[in-house]
Each structure stands twice: as C-alpha cells, then as structure tokens.
N, C-alpha and C positions, 0 to 999 in steps of 0.2 A: 113285537113279541115281548111278552112279560118275562122279566128276569127277577129272581129272588136270590138273596144270600142264604146259603145253606151249609149244613155240616151233618156228618153221620156220627152218632154217639150212643153211649149206654147211659140211660137215666139212672138216678140214684133213689134209694128209699128215703122217706122223710126222716127216719131215725138217723141215718148217716148224715143227712143235711144238718140236722140239729147238732150233732157232734162236731161237724166241721164249723158250724156257726160259733160254737163255744170256743173252738181254737182261735178263730178270727177275733172274737171279743177279747180273749186272753192276750193276743198279740197287740191289739189296739191299746190295751191298758198299760203296756210295758214301756211306753216312751213315745217320742214324737214320730208318729207314723203318717203324718199329713202328706208325705211324698208318695204314699201307696194308694193306688186305685183298687179298692177291694171289690171282689166279685160277690154280688149278693148270693146267699146260700141257695136260693131257688134257681139260680142260673148255673150252678156247678154240676158238671157231668163229666164223664170219661169220653173225650173226643177220640174217635177212631180215624176220622178223615175230615179235614176242613176242605170244603169245596169252593167257597167263595161264590161268585155269581153263577147261577144255574138258569138255563133257559127252560121254558115249558116243555120243549121237546126232550131235553136231557132229563127232566124231572121224571118222566115216565120210564126212561131207560134206567135211571138210578134206582127206582122202586123195584124193577126187575132184578137188578144186580143185588140189592139188599136182600130180597126174598131168596134168591139163589144161594147167596153166601150163608144166610141164616139156616137154610134147609140142609147145608153141608156140615154144620157145626152144632155140637151138643151144648146145652145150657151148662153153666159152670158158676163157681163162686169165687169172689175175690175179697181180700181183707184190705182195710184202709188203716194205715199206720205210718208214723214217722213224719218228719218235717224237713224240707230242703228248699233249695233255690237253684235256678238256672242263671248264669252258667255255673255259679258256686255260691255257697253261703257267704263267703267273704266279698263277693262282687255280685250281689243279688240283682236280678232284673225281673224274674218271675218267682213268686213264692208258691210252694205247693205242699200238699200232703201226698204221701206215697201210696202205691198200690202194690199188693203182693198177690199175684195171680198165677194160675197154672199156664203151661205153654199154650193151651187152647186159645187164650186171649190173643197171643201173638199170631197164631194161625189165622184166626178170624180177621184181625186187623190187616195182615198181609194179603189175604184173599180180597178184601175190600180195596186195598191200595192198588193191587194189580189190575182188578177189573175196572176201577174208575180211571186208571191211567189210559186204558184203551179208549175212553171217551174224551181224553185230552186233559184230564186233571193231573197236574204234575205231582210226582212223589216228593216227599219232604227230603231235604238234603241230609238232615240228621236222622238217625234211626228212631224207631218208635220207642218212646220212654213213657210208659203209662203213669199218669199222675192226675191229680185234681188241682187246678189252679185256684189259689186263694186270693191272689192279688198281683198287681204289676207295679213296678217302681216307675214313677213318672220320668219321662225323658228330660224334664227340667230339673230333676233332683240334683242337688250339689253332691260332690264327692263325699263331703262330710255327712250328708243325710243318708247316702248309700251305705257308708261305713256304720252309722248308727243302727240302720235296719239290720245289717249283717251281724252286729253285736247282739241285738235282740234275738235273732234267729239262732245264733250259736249258743245262746244261754237258755233256750226254750226246748223242753223235752215234750214230744207228742208220742204217746204210746198207742196201743191198739184202740181204734175208734169204732170197730164193728165190721161186719161182713155184709156183702150184697150178693144175692143170688141173681144171676143174669139170665133172664128169660127171653128178652127181646133186644133187637137193634132198632134204633129210631132214626128217622130222617127229620132233622130240625130245620125250621125256617128261622132266620135271624133278622129281626126288624130293628133298625137303629132309631132311637128317639132321643130327644134332648136329655131325658131322665136316665138314659142307659138302654142297653140292648134288651129286647124281649124275645125269648126263644119259645117257639111253638112246635110241638111234634105234629108233623103233617102225614107221617107214614110210619108204621111199625110192623116189623116182621118177627115172628117167633122162632127161637132156636129149637132144636130137637131136644126133647126130654130124654135123658138116658134111660135105658131099660131098667126096670125094678128088679 
C-alpha cells in the first residue's frame, strides 16, 4: 500500500510570499544566522493540520473530509503582520510571522482537526496558533547562538505585510529530498463565497 507524507493547509499569494521573503532576507543580514534552517518562501503556507504518513485508503477519506469542511465554511480574509518565535523570542526554536484572522479560521481548523481525529490522526497537544514559519533553529545551535538569534528578533520590527483572501483549502503532499522538502497540492476544495 502506497503511503505519502501529507498536510492540510491554506496556500498564500505570491505577493505575500515576496513580502515574507523580504523579511527573511532582512533577518539574514542582521547577524550570524547560520544556526537557522530557513524555509524557502515558496514552501511557506498556513498549516491547518499536519497529518504525517497517509495511506492511499485514507487519502480518499481525507479528500471527502476537506470537501465537507470547505462546504460548511465561508471564504474569509486574513492579515499577515508581526514577528515572533516559539516558545519565546528570548528562547527561539521556531521563527514566525503572525496571522490576524477572523474567528472563522479557528472554526475551519477545529472542524478539520475533529474530523481527521476520527481517522486516527491525533490532535496537537497545544492549541492552534496561526502563524507562518520562517525558519527553525538547529538542534545543534549553542546557547550563545540561540541568544544571538533572540537579540536579532527582539530588535526587528515587522509591520503589516498584506492580506490574503482565502478561497480554498489544499491537501499537500510532502516529498523529502536532499535539497529540502517539495510540497505539491494534490487536492483543493473551495470555501463558500459569502452572499453579495
């Protein structure tokens, strides 16, 4: 039985990707960021649910779930702005830009989370915190390198980068290569357009 790595996400516009790329370049120029594995701008998206390994049987069930959830939710818009890190700016492990979205994003994500759990995909321990990952600090980074990255982040302001109108939910396939991950949308379901 064929198995793929997959996740459910919202894709971004090229304009937002360009803005995010500019932020990444700005951060890279501010100091020693060799301990950061940067996410290429074309791979950045808003993850709603990371699935991991998916069988061909579950793939068809997931497509139905995505279609059903999309048909229950109206399209919406979110803003991209701000800079932060998990677990904190002072002890960064994941660097991100923020999302300012209406409650409908949380409703959509929760619906997907609940339905995929029925297929055996476990829920995240921590709550959904919408963000776009710019980079991850290497596990081999020294405490001094982590502190330097924290200093760079705490002295960098990132304002409003733009808005994205969300029309679809995508199911992405993730293929790991020596040069990095390649993400391919293998299914897309449209959200409901609000009445005019």
